[in-house]
C-alpha positions as CSV (number, residue, x, y, z in Angstrom):
1,M,19.0,74.6,182.1
2,T,22.7,74.9,182.9
3,D,24.8,78.0,182.2
4,Q,26.8,75.9,179.7
5,T,23.7,75.0,177.8
6,S,22.5,78.6,177.7
7,E,25.8,79.8,176.4
8,L,25.8,77.2,173.7
9,L,22.4,78.1,172.5
10,A,23.4,81.7,172.4
11,L,26.3,81.0,170.2
12,A,24.9,78.2,168.0
13,A,21.5,78.0,166.5
14,H,19.7,75.1,164.8
15,G,20.3,75.4,161.1
16,G,22.4,78.5,161.8
17,A,24.3,80.5,159.2
18,H,27.1,81.5,161.6
19,L,29.2,78.5,162.7
20,P,32.5,78.4,164.5
21,S,34.7,78.0,161.5
22,V,32.5,79.1,158.6
23,E,29.5,81.1,157.4
24,V,26.9,79.0,155.7
25,D,26.1,81.2,152.7
26,S,23.5,78.8,151.2
27,Y,22.1,75.3,151.5
28,N,19.3,73.1,150.3
29,V,18.9,75.2,147.1
30,E,16.4,73.9,144.6
31,I,16.9,75.3,141.1
32,R,14.1,74.7,138.6
33,D,14.1,75.0,134.8
34,D,11.6,73.9,132.1
35,E,12.5,70.2,132.7
36,G,12.1,70.3,136.5
37,F,14.7,70.4,139.3
38,V,18.2,70.9,137.9
39,G,19.6,68.7,140.7
40,D,17.6,65.7,139.4
41,R,20.1,65.6,136.5
42,I,22.9,64.3,138.7
43,T,21.4,61.7,141.0
44,R,21.9,57.9,141.1
45,A,18.7,57.5,139.0
46,A,20.1,59.9,136.4
47,F,23.4,57.9,136.1
48,C,21.4,54.7,135.7
49,D,19.4,56.4,132.9
50,F,22.6,57.1,131.0
51,I,23.6,53.4,131.3
52,D,20.2,52.3,130.2
53,D,20.3,54.5,127.1
54,L,23.6,53.0,126.1
55,R,22.4,49.5,126.7
56,K,19.3,50.1,124.6
57,L,21.4,51.3,121.7
58,L,23.7,48.3,121.9
59,R,20.7,45.9,122.0
60,K,19.5,47.3,118.6
61,H,22.8,46.2,117.1
62,G,23.6,43.1,119.0
63,E,24.1,41.9,122.5
64,D,24.1,43.9,125.7
65,P,27.6,43.5,127.3
66,L,26.1,44.0,130.7
67,G,23.8,41.0,130.3
68,D,20.2,40.7,131.6
69,E,20.7,42.3,135.0
70,P,18.5,45.5,135.4
71,T,20.6,48.6,135.6
72,D,18.9,49.6,138.9
73,D,20.2,46.4,140.5
74,L,23.9,47.3,139.6
75,S,25.6,48.2,142.8
76,K,28.5,50.6,143.0
77,K,30.8,47.6,143.5
78,K,29.4,45.9,140.4
79,L,29.8,49.0,138.3
80,D,33.4,49.4,139.5
81,K,34.0,45.7,138.6
82,L,32.5,46.2,135.1
83,L,34.7,49.3,134.7
84,A,37.8,47.1,135.2
85,G,36.5,44.1,133.3
86,E,35.7,43.3,129.7
87,P,36.3,46.2,127.3
88,E,32.8,46.6,125.9
89,A,31.1,46.5,129.3
90,A,33.7,48.9,130.6
91,G,33.0,51.1,127.6
92,V,29.3,51.3,128.6
93,V,30.2,52.5,132.1
94,Q,32.8,54.9,130.8
95,G,30.3,56.3,128.4
96,A,27.9,56.9,131.3
97,I,30.7,58.5,133.3
98,E,31.4,60.9,130.4
99,N,27.7,61.9,130.0
100,F,27.2,62.2,133.7
101,A,30.3,64.4,134.2
102,H,29.0,66.8,131.6
103,E,25.7,67.1,133.5
104,V,27.6,67.7,136.7
105,T,29.4,70.6,135.0
106,L,26.1,72.1,133.8
107,V,24.6,71.9,137.3
108,I,27.7,73.5,138.8
109,R,27.5,76.3,136.3
110,R,23.9,76.9,137.3
111,F,24.8,77.0,141.0
112,T,27.7,79.4,140.5
113,K,25.3,81.9,138.9
114,L,23.5,82.2,142.2
115,K,24.6,85.2,144.3
116,A,25.4,83.0,147.3
117,W,27.6,80.7,145.1
118,Q,29.6,83.3,143.3
119,R,33.4,83.3,143.6
120,T,33.4,79.7,144.7
121,E,36.9,78.4,144.5
122,R,36.5,74.7,145.3
123,I,33.6,72.2,145.5
124,A,33.9,68.9,147.4
125,V,31.7,66.1,146.1
126,G,30.2,63.7,148.6
127,G,27.1,61.5,148.9
128,G,26.8,57.9,147.7
129,L,28.5,58.7,144.4
130,R,31.8,59.5,146.2
131,D,32.1,55.9,147.5
132,S,33.2,54.3,144.3
133,R,35.8,54.4,141.6
134,V,33.1,55.4,139.1
135,G,32.3,58.4,141.4
136,E,35.9,59.4,141.6
137,L,36.2,59.3,137.8
138,V,33.0,61.4,137.4
139,V,34.5,64.0,139.8
140,A,37.9,64.0,138.0
141,R,36.3,64.2,134.5
142,A,33.9,67.0,135.5
143,G,36.9,68.9,136.9
144,V,38.8,68.5,133.7
145,I,35.8,69.7,131.7
146,L,35.4,72.8,133.8
147,K,39.1,73.7,133.6
148,S,39.2,73.2,129.9
149,D,36.2,75.5,129.5
150,G,38.0,78.2,131.6
151,V,36.0,77.7,134.8
152,D,38.4,78.2,137.6
153,I,36.8,75.9,140.2
154,D,38.6,72.8,141.7
155,L,36.5,69.7,142.2
156,T,37.6,67.1,144.7
157,P,36.0,64.1,146.4
158,I,35.5,64.5,150.1
159,R,38.4,63.0,152.2
160,N,36.3,60.8,154.4
161,D,34.0,58.0,153.4
162,P,30.6,59.8,152.9
163,D,28.9,57.8,155.7
164,A,31.7,58.8,158.1
165,A,31.7,62.4,156.8
166,G,28.0,62.8,157.6
167,L,28.8,62.1,161.2
168,I,32.3,63.7,161.6
169,G,31.0,67.1,160.4
170,A,28.8,67.3,163.5
171,A,31.8,68.2,165.5
172,H,32.1,71.5,163.6
173,L,28.6,72.6,164.6
174,V,29.8,73.8,168.1
175,P,32.5,76.1,169.5
176,S,35.7,74.4,170.4
177,W,35.2,75.0,174.1
178,V,32.3,72.6,174.1
179,L,34.7,69.8,173.0
180,R,37.6,70.8,175.3
181,G,38.3,68.1,177.9
182,H,36.3,65.4,176.0
183,D,37.4,62.5,173.8
184,V,34.2,61.9,171.8
185,I,30.8,63.2,170.8
186,V,27.6,61.6,169.6
187,A,26.5,62.3,166.0
188,V,23.4,61.3,164.1
189,D,22.8,61.2,160.3
190,V,19.1,61.1,159.3
191,G,18.7,59.8,155.7
192,G,15.8,59.1,153.4
193,T,16.2,55.3,153.7
194,S,18.4,54.8,156.8
195,F,19.5,56.3,160.1
196,R,23.1,56.3,161.1
197,A,24.5,57.1,164.6
198,G,28.0,57.1,165.7
199,I,30.6,58.0,168.3
200,I,33.1,60.4,166.9
201,D,36.7,60.2,168.2
202,L,37.8,63.9,168.2
203,D,41.5,63.1,168.4
204,L,42.3,66.6,169.4
205,K,45.7,65.7,170.7
206,R,46.9,64.9,167.2
207,A,45.0,67.7,165.4
208,S,43.2,70.5,167.3
209,N,41.3,71.5,164.1
210,L,39.6,68.0,164.0
211,A,41.5,66.9,160.9
212,K,42.1,63.5,162.5
213,A,38.5,63.0,163.8
214,S,37.1,59.6,162.9
215,V,34.2,57.3,163.6
216,W,35.0,55.2,166.7
217,K,31.8,53.1,166.6
218,S,28.6,53.4,164.6
219,D,25.3,51.8,163.9
220,E,22.9,51.9,161.0
221,W,19.2,51.0,160.6
222,R,17.7,50.8,157.1
223,Y,14.3,51.8,158.4
224,A,12.8,51.9,154.9
225,D,12.8,48.1,154.9
226,D,10.6,48.1,158.0
227,K,8.3,51.0,157.0
228,P,7.9,52.5,160.5
229,S,5.8,55.4,161.5
230,R,7.6,58.6,162.4
231,D,7.4,58.0,166.1
232,E,8.5,54.3,165.7
233,A,11.4,55.5,163.6
234,V,12.5,58.1,166.1
235,A,12.2,55.6,168.9
236,G,14.5,53.2,167.0
237,L,17.0,56.1,166.5
238,I,17.0,56.9,170.2
239,K,17.7,53.3,171.1
240,M,20.7,53.3,168.7
241,V,22.1,56.5,170.3
242,Q,21.5,55.1,173.9
243,K,23.4,51.9,173.1
244,L,26.3,53.8,171.6
245,V,26.5,56.2,174.6
246,A,26.5,53.2,177.0
247,R,29.2,51.5,175.0
248,A,31.4,54.7,175.1
249,E,30.8,55.0,178.8
250,D,31.8,51.3,179.3
251,E,35.1,52.1,177.6
252,R,35.5,55.1,179.9
253,L,35.6,57.6,177.1
254,R,35.0,61.2,178.0
255,L,31.8,62.0,176.2
256,A,30.9,65.6,175.5
257,P,27.3,66.3,176.5
258,F,26.4,67.0,172.9
259,I,24.5,65.4,170.0
260,G,25.1,66.7,166.5
261,I,22.4,65.9,163.9
262,G,22.4,66.1,160.2
263,C,19.0,65.9,158.5
264,P,17.5,66.5,155.1
265,G,15.6,69.7,154.5
266,H,15.7,73.3,155.6
267,I,16.1,73.6,159.3
268,K,14.3,76.2,161.4
269,S,16.0,78.0,164.3
270,N,13.9,76.1,166.8
271,G,15.1,72.8,165.4
272,G,12.0,72.0,163.3
273,I,12.0,71.4,159.6
274,D,10.0,73.6,157.3
275,R,10.6,71.9,154.0
276,G,12.6,69.2,152.2
277,A,11.8,66.3,154.6
278,Q,9.2,64.6,152.4
279,N,11.3,61.4,152.0
280,L,11.4,60.8,155.8
281,P,8.8,58.4,157.5
282,G,5.7,60.3,158.5
283,N,5.4,64.1,158.9
284,W,8.7,65.6,160.0
285,Q,7.6,69.1,159.0
286,S,4.9,69.3,161.7
287,D,5.1,72.3,164.0
288,S,4.7,69.9,166.9
289,F,7.7,67.7,166.0
290,N,11.2,68.6,167.0
291,L,13.9,65.9,166.8
292,P,16.6,67.6,168.9
293,A,14.1,68.1,171.7
294,R,13.0,64.4,171.4
295,L,16.6,63.3,171.8
296,C,17.3,65.5,174.8
297,Q,14.1,64.4,176.5
298,S,15.0,60.7,176.0
299,I,18.7,61.2,176.8
300,P,18.7,64.0,179.3
301,K,22.2,63.6,180.5
302,I,25.5,62.5,178.9
303,G,28.6,62.1,181.0
304,G,26.6,63.5,184.0
305,Q,25.9,66.8,182.2
306,E,22.7,68.1,180.6
307,T,22.5,67.0,177.0
308,M,22.7,69.6,174.3
309,A,21.6,68.8,170.7
310,L,22.0,70.8,167.5
311,I,20.5,70.0,164.1
312,H,21.6,71.2,160.6
313,N,21.0,70.2,157.1
314,D,22.8,66.9,156.2
315,A,24.7,68.3,153.2
316,V,26.0,71.1,155.5
317,V,27.1,68.6,158.1
318,Q,28.8,66.4,155.5
319,G,30.5,69.5,154.1
320,L,31.7,70.6,157.5
321,S,33.9,67.4,157.7
322,E,36.0,69.2,155.0
323,V,36.7,72.3,157.0
324,P,40.3,71.4,158.1
325,F,41.1,70.7,154.4
326,M,39.7,73.9,153.0
327,Q,41.9,76.4,154.7
328,D,43.8,77.3,151.5
329,V,40.6,78.7,150.0
330,R,38.1,81.2,151.2
331,R,34.8,80.3,149.5
332,W,33.9,76.6,148.9
333,G,31.0,74.3,148.6
334,I,29.8,70.8,148.7
335,L,27.5,68.7,146.4
336,T,26.2,65.4,147.8
337,I,25.2,63.2,145.0
338,G,23.0,60.2,145.7
339,T,19.3,59.6,145.6
340,G,19.0,63.4,145.5
341,L,21.3,66.4,145.3
342,G,22.4,68.0,148.5
343,N,24.3,71.3,148.4
344,A,25.8,73.9,150.6
345,R,28.2,76.9,150.1
346,F,30.6,78.1,152.8
347,T,32.9,81.1,153.5
348,N,35.8,80.5,155.9
349,H,36.0,83.0,158.7
350,A,38.9,85.5,158.1
351,P,41.9,85.0,160.4
352,A,41.8,87.2,163.5
353,D,44.7,89.4,162.4
354,D,43.1,90.2,159.0
């Protein structure tokens, strides 16, 4: 192992609480009540339930303005189109937005009662919900409800597209010296239905704090359609990364010898997963399985240097993409709303002269 790799591992741990720019106060919290997991109230399925409830009421008194298409088949683009279309159909979507926004505020209130979430000043909202006009209105309406109720927390959609944010945030997992002298890094986002890998353009010349970082090239595999085993899924992910590395090298980009990984679940310090990975193909929580180690074994060198890989929870990584834009607050969090609810709370490191 090189001295550089040893130094990195001493400063940054898999799933670590102490990151270069922030402390990770909490992540992957699962709050229960008498009805089950609180987070299940603000998922895509929960939003569809609100629309279904309204459609059922309308059918009792006449026609359904959304027609015969099942609610589960309504894409984000279709919902956005309905919102801007015929008034009655738009009213159904707006009604669901209102009901869902109230649920979002209730969940936020539960989170902010937790010790690790107290004194939260701002919450960024990401995940699949963010990538739509409907999602933007949910965030805005929930923010208005909180403020009108005297809850002093700002809600804001994440700046980047959620798919991009889940990759860009990986650059904040490592100290700045790891990135110095390089143009790009490799990032991986492991999801419950798909894998995403990308080359992140750090753009440090324009913004040393990574505010201008963006996805240069990326690839996605909806592995859920193919139903692979765990090892087949990992092999497919490795091929995606290898192709992207080769493409960056062909373009003579200076690749940092680093792979940042976002993955569902609670991450152990050795890079394993001890819970929360039940939606991934096969057993990812086995003591004998370690994704960072697999990637380093299959891609031992990047740019002529020994490959380093760090893994953290996917909501943490998506949240880290917001670091450059959260410097006016001290304590902030992220909620990723999609098929499930991801969450993380951060505290910015105090300036050196404080």
